[in-house]
Phi, psi and omega in degrees: 000316179297328180296315180291324178299315179296323179297313179296325179297315180295324178296320179295314179299317180297321179297320178296318181295319179296318178298318180296317182291330183293343179301318185291337177287345180273354184275126178296157179299135178086000178243168188226144174285131176282111185263323187210143173228128178220160180237128178234172175237167179276017182111343178285137180282112179250122182296136179055049183301324184293344177296336183290340179295334179289345180273351178291126182282347176228129176228155180297159176293153180293153183233149178274121184057023178074007186244310189243145178293140179294141179297143177092351180263135176286147177293148179266116181266133182302132176236108184292334177294318178293328176297317179295319178296323178296317179297321179293321179294321178294322178296318179295322178296322177294319178299318179296336178276355179112359177269083191291341181250027187289149173223157177226121176264149175236139181231122180251123179250125186256148171240121184254031177298152187299319185249009181209074177274115180217169180222141174247134182247130178236123176260125180252118180278128175239081189290329184074211184281135175274116181278137176244163183280130175267250177279142179240130181219167181234135177239101187234106182291333179281112187295327180292318178293320178300319179295320180295316181295322180286325181284343179290344175092143178295336180293343182257013182270035177066222183248016181279094178226161180302134179094351178283138177304144181281077186261130181297325179294328177294317179293322179294322176297321179293322177298316179297322179296316182293318179298316179298320179296315183289319179294334175283350180250016175102358183272079186298321186271000182283132182222178182296330181292346179274000182237134174213158183243145175236125180253131179251111183261009183288335187305319180171167183297128175083000181235135179230123173281133189244134177235128176265126181249140169249120183295144178292153179269125182255124180285175182296331179269009175090005180272150174274118183227163176297151176300138181288142174255122188262152173238169179271126177270242178284143175241119181241126177257115190241121176273092181196145175266004175263100186283357180250021182299138185273166178296321179297320180295320178299318183290327188262329189241005181235147173274140186239138174227130180252126178218128175054040175082358178245156182247143182236130186236139173219145181302141188304327181291342181285332177089315181206167180293135178294332182233146175292136180305325181300322180292319179295316180301318184287353179242006179243146181250013180259127180228138176302134178092345180285158176289138180300140178212125177296332177295320178295324178295313180298319181289332175292317175303314182294317182295313179292332177293341178283346181278116185293338182281352178255133180280310173199168186227147175223132181246124180239136180249141177236126180284135176277120184295342183272341180207191181258035177266146178247119174278129184254124172253112181259103180272131180234129179253121183290144176278165176295125188293317182244147173212157183223138179218155179223143179229142177227130182222153175259149181234154177214103181250103180053041178091350178273120185268150179199186180212153178221146180222147178219144177237132183233136175240130184237132170242118187267001180207064191296314186244017179082009179236028181063032174284134184252116178255127178235121177245126184235128173255133183226141174219146181214150177218139178213131175285135182244126178246176177059037174232065181294144178096353179258149185286331182254163179221032181209162176242129180234141179219136175227144180198156174224137182223136178232132178232130178239116182254127176256136183277026181200170175284118178274083181216149177285155174064030176256123183282160177296325179298317179292318178302319183292315183293325187274347184048052190269162174208163178232150183226134173239130182222141177222138182215137173237133183217138179232129180233135178231124178233166176299334183273327185194166170247146181222138176236137183228134173233132178229148176219135182216145174225121188223156173240139177231139175207158183215151176220110181052252186269001187248135178234135183234150174218130177240116175270099183293319179210128178222107184251130175234119179245121183236131177228143178243090186288339183212134174228131182294148180298323180296320179295319177299313183296320186278325190240328186261314183296323180295345183279125185284318186280132176291341184258018180294151182294330181289312180292324182299328183274002174239028174242157176301143188213145175233124178240119177236108190232162169236147183207161178222137179232144180225138179223134178231139176205136175247021184297316181293320179295321179293326179296328179281320185269344181082012178297140188282338187248121175252139183236136172227140183224133177231130179227137177226145174213141179208155176224151183221139171086353185295315181294316179297322179293318180296318179295320180297318178295318184298320184261009176062043180296151180279150178261154175279184184294341178268005179079027183246142170285153183228154172237119184054040176079009182238128177290137180260149181281144177224120183198167170240141184215138177213141175209163182193170181209146177232131179232128175248124183240108181261117180277097183295311174200195185293344186245344189231141176225143175242125184239141172237130183228135174220149180213156178222163174199140177212132178228126186237116177274146179202173176052261187279357183229144174255347175211158181281141176306146185304321182295340182259003179272168184253157176222162180232160185091160179114189188288344185240000186208116179049076193285004173282350179242150172288167184300133179063027178253357181249127174080188002285144180057235179271357182292136183237008179085163183246002175082007179269188190279355184243027179297334180297340176270313183288337178263058175220155185216178182257346181232140178221134172226131181205150176210158180213145171237122187226132176251123182246136180222149179272132179266290179195161180049240180248018183260128178239162179230154179220144170242136186216156171229126181241148174215142178163176177186177173236160178216167174257153177285320183246169176275111176253135184294336179281352183229063181298136181081009185264352185285140180285138175221132182297333182267358183232342191299325183293337177275354183250019177277127172280136182235136177216163176218167180173193180217163182206162176242142179231129173258103185264105181262018182073301179275349183205137177241121176258130189232137175230116183241136174246120181243136179244131179292132177255316176229123179254110186288350179291345181239143181284322184200183176087186182298327182293328181286329180238069188294335184292340183262007181225188182300136186274127175256155182299337179283350185264006177213168180212145177243125186239132170248128184214164175251126181093164178282156181291334178195000000 
């Protein structure tokens, strides 16, 4: 068998060689196959030299494994005219970078072998002296524009400072900055063509004095006059996908409504406006009589784009020939009001197979104010094995969830101006869920009312009311005997999570990120910060105390016979992302969490506790396998409950680099753990101590691969345990330095980056 395999291998190699050699038979007499193109310098250090290879108008054909030309591709025949054009383009690129005396030589080396005529092309960059900016000045004949540019401050003049390389891209960025500044001040007709730079190189070798000129504005009769400053005239909001609709058509075939100085039009056949004018006003930044501003236009696009009932928007301006007013026509195309979707997925939990299905109905304009209602029905089934002694062998889940999103703050006495500035929204959510397992049945009801608003880089969320009602109507006798009855304490965390529970909380979340701003300015360090805080049960406890409510045998107040949870909880995360260069990033991430039960509760509800290990936290452990503290679990079926805690500390240092195509690689070191606030008998060694916690940090290191498809990131991380806090000393505490056991590492597949 091996003999025939080797024979076929040699035949394949020979076929590749024949294919490769046949390329040269396709070359006409007197011409040459382009085999190689490279770029060199005359010894001068040119930043990003390899970028110049992209300017070559001819490159060799792609090769398989770097050896053979890919099948189906025509051979690339050397064209010396294109070589000359390539050299000129590279020379121009050097001049644009500030090498004003740059030259590029090209050298073509021919091979005249009988069966392999090819040519190699080498471009040699001769940049010469890199010119830098000396004195920088502005020559602006329009006194109003000159005043605006000077009042904007030298700190806003981009990167044009003495000693900066005379780079054309730098000058173009400055032109864009000035145009953006002027269009934000009412100069609608001002453009990049009105700005040009003049460099004076007479001063001395390598230094160029730079002057920015603003061309004078010439009126129709040939006079030099100040640039016109425009204001907004009429504002018309038109529900139509015909962006060229005429004034006559608007007057004859559209219904008109006037509110607050603006006009609203809808085709006569529609009968009424799809959206209330008040909602449009609170999401638009255009007002009759205001000074024109490109910022207001951009924010209007963004504001109207937040309305789910609108598919897209287009804003067209018409100059009034009698004055400098701009009439604005805001065209709005309505989105499909109703939509329906269905999803079907397969599940695999530790070898147990199942399926889940969901049906969703969406109404994008429920009350005429772009309110979005989403109703989702969900069902799931999973076969359960390895549970001898239980009457059932399956998991069933049914649920219904409704979410109603308002595109504004639903509060009295809130002005349209505030609604517009805050980009606010309100959310109402209701959910019913039923779960049945061989061990128990569980019913969950949730209700939530929240406000969200944002300002530039800051995002806020206020949960005014979030109610979670959980009841466990049935628990199998076997489950009670094996896991609940042997526990002596009535307040144990295991028993507590299988009792009826009521959580009524308020919370606030804050998020900050300057990543988008850094992408525009090129700043190397991006920062993101997330903070959350919530409290539960305080109002119910106060009301219970006020009216002298009776306590149950555990000393807890109840609502409708159910004890309510009372706790304080806060967590947050900080991520620093340093862009080393175009291919490499260094990230530092740290997070904390603390949840404290008190008064009506002896432990925090399981859903509000923290866990360690997994794809996003201390990746040397599988999810929920680390902690709390020195606790390592007992190997039974309910470790996912006992390996949870009230305190969490974690940090990561990760280096990310680009390999090729869309594939990236990462090297990382993680440290962290969870702890309990109190001493629980089911979690020995899990309590947090200021004098011991640093010795109980789990540490791991590893590497990972990321497939970044822009819209989706697929991640595979391999983590190896370095320090295992479950052991005081010995080989078990430092597993990375001894024989590796399967328990000492973890492999994680995830979607998205860990932070």
